[in-house]
N, C-alpha and C positions, 0 to 999 in steps of 0.2 A: 735608386730606390723607387719602387712602384708607389705612385701617389696615393693609392687607396690604403696603403699600410698605415699612414698617419691617422686618417679618420678611423680606421679600425682600432688603432691603439687608443685613441681618445674615447671611443665608445666602450672599449674594454675597461679602461680606467674608470669611466663613469659608473659602469655596472659594478665593478669591484668595490668602489666606494659605497655602494648601497648593499653590501653583502647581508646586513641584517634583514632588509626587505626581501632579498632573494631567498634567504633561508626561510622566511615566513611563507613566501610564495610556494616553496616546496613542502614545508612541514604541514601547513594547514590543509591543502588538498590531499596530502597523504593520509590524513585522518579519515577522509571519505572512504578510501580503500580499506583502511584498517577497521573502521566501524562496520562496513559491510562484511568483511571477512570474519570479524568476531561474532556477527549475528548469523553466520552460516549461509548468507545469501549466495546463490549460484552465480550472480552477476558481479561478484566482488572484483574479478579481474577487469571487467569492463569499466567498473567505477574507477579503478586505479589508472587505467589507460586514459579515461576522460579527464581525470585529475591532472595527469601529465600534460594533456593538450591544453588545459586551462592555464597551467603554470607557464608553459612556453609562450602561449598567446599573451598572457598578462605581462610577461617580461618584455616582449616585443612592443606591446602597447605603450608601456611606461618609458621604454627607451626612445621611441619615436616622439612621444609627447614631450619628453625632457629635452629633446634636441630641436624643438620647433623654432626657438630663437637663435640657436647657434648655426643652424644650417644656412640661412641666408647670409650670415656674416662670413661663413667659410667660402661660400660661392663668391661673395664680393672680394674676398682675399685671394681669389684665383683658383680655388679648387673646382674642378668640374663636378656637376651633379652626379655623373657616373662614378666618380671616385668615392663620393659619400655613400652612394647606394651599395657599391661593392664592399666597402669597409664595414658598413653597418650590417649588411646581409651576412658577411663572413662571421662576424661576432655572434649575431643572433642565431645563425644556423649551428655554430659550434656550441652555443649555450643550450639550444634545443636538443642536440645530440647528447650532451652531458646530462640533461634532465631526463631524457628518455632512457639513458643507461642506468641512472640512479633508480628511476621507477621500475625499470625492468629487473634490476637486481633485487629490489624489494619484493616485487611480485613473484619472482622465481623462488626466492628464499622462503616466502610465506605461503604461497599457493601451489607451488610445484606444478605448473601448467603442463598438460599433455601435449600441447602444440606450441613448442617454443618458437618455431619458425614463424607462425602466424603472429605471435606476440611481438617478435622483433620487427616484422614488417609493419604491423599496425602502429607501433610506437614511433618508428622512423618516419613513416608517411604522415602520421598524425602530428609529429613535431614540425615537419615542413609546412603542412597546411596551417598549423597554429601560428607560426611566425608571420606568414603572409596575412592571415586573418587579423592578428593583432595590429599589424602595420596598416591594413585597410581601415579598421575601426578608428585608429588613432588619427588618420587624416580626414575621415568623414565626420567624426564626432570629437572635435578637438577640446574636450573638457574631461578631466580625469574621472569625475563621478559618473557622468552619463556614459562615457566610453566603457568604464568597468561594468556598469549595469548591462550594457548591450552584450558584452562578452559573457557575463554570467548567464544572461538569458539564453544565448545560443548554446552554451554548454548544458544548461538545465533542460532545455527542450529536446536536445539530441536523443536521449534514450527513451523518451516518452512520446515522441511525435506519432500521431495516429496514422494508420495505414502506411502508404508508401511515401509519406511526406519526408520521413527521415532519410530516404534515399537521396534526397536533394539538398541535404544539409552538410555543412563542412566536415563534421566529424563522423560521417557515415562509414568510410573505409576503416577508420580507427576502431569504431565500435564493432563492426562486422568481423574484423580480424580477431578481436578479443572476446567475442561472444561464445562462451563454452557451452551454452545451452543449444546451439545449432551446429550442424555439421560443418566441417572445414570448408571455407568458400574457395571458389576459383580465384587465383591470385591476380591475374592480369586485369580483369575488369575493375577490381578495386584499386589496383595500382594506377590505372589510367584515370579513374575517378579522382583520386587524390592529386595526381599531377595536373589534371585539367583544372581542378578547383584552385590549386596553388597558382597556376599560371594566370587564371582569370583574376584572382585577388591581387596578384602582383601587378598586372596591367592597370587595374583600377587604382590601386594604392599609389603606384609610381606616377601615373598621369596627374592625379590630384596633387600629390606632393610636389612634382616638378612645376606645375602651374603656379603654386603658391610661392615656391622659391624664386621662380623666374619673375613673377609680378613684383615681389618685394625687391628683388635685385634691380629690376628695370626702373624702379622709382628712385633709386639712389643716384645722385650725381656722380658722373665719372670723373676721376681725378688722374692727373699725370703722376709720374714718379715722384715729383717734388711736392705733390699736394696741390698743384695749380690746375685749375679747370681746363678742360680741352677747349680748343678754339670754338667760338660760337655758343659756349655755355654761359648762361646768365647766373 
C-alpha cells in the first residue's frame, strides 16, 4: 500500500468530520454570486468564480492549520514528509475540483454563460491556485483569524485592483476567464500564469512547512524499538 494513502485518508476523515463548516464555506460565498445575479450585475459570473476560489482556499487553509500539531508526530512515527504532502494535496485538490464542479453547475444553471469552456478553465485553474494559496497563507500566518483575514483581503482586492496590479494577483486567471464584459481571452497565457503562480506558492509553502516539521522532529530524542535511547544519548 502506498504510504501516502493513509495520510490522505486521515485528511479526508478530518474534513468529513467538519462537514457543517464545509457546507458553510460553500453556502455563504455562493450568496455573493446569487446576490450579484439578483441585482442584474454583469460581473455575477466572476463573483461566483471568485467565491469558488475563496472556498477552496479557505478549506486548504483550515486543513493545514488543523494538522500543524499532527504533522510532526506523523514524521516522528516514520512517515516521510513527502507522504504527508502527497496525501494532503490529493485530498485538497479533489475537494477543490468538487467545489469547482458545484459552483460551475450553479453558474451554468442560473447564468447560462456563453463561454462554458472559459468558465471550466477558470474554475479548474482557480481551484488549483486557491489550494496552494491557502496552504501558503497557513504556514506563513499560523493563526486562524489573521490567516482568514489575509485570504479575505486577497479575494476582496482581486476584482478591484487598480491598473495592471490585478495581473499580478493570484486570482487573475480565474477572473479573466470568467469576465463576460470582455472578449474571450487567449487561453495559454492565463494557463501559464495560473500554473506559475501555483508552483511558486507550492515551493514557498512546502519549504516553510518542511522546515518547521524538520526542526520540531530534530528536537525530539531518538528512541530505539524498545523505547531505549540510542547510544550516546543523554
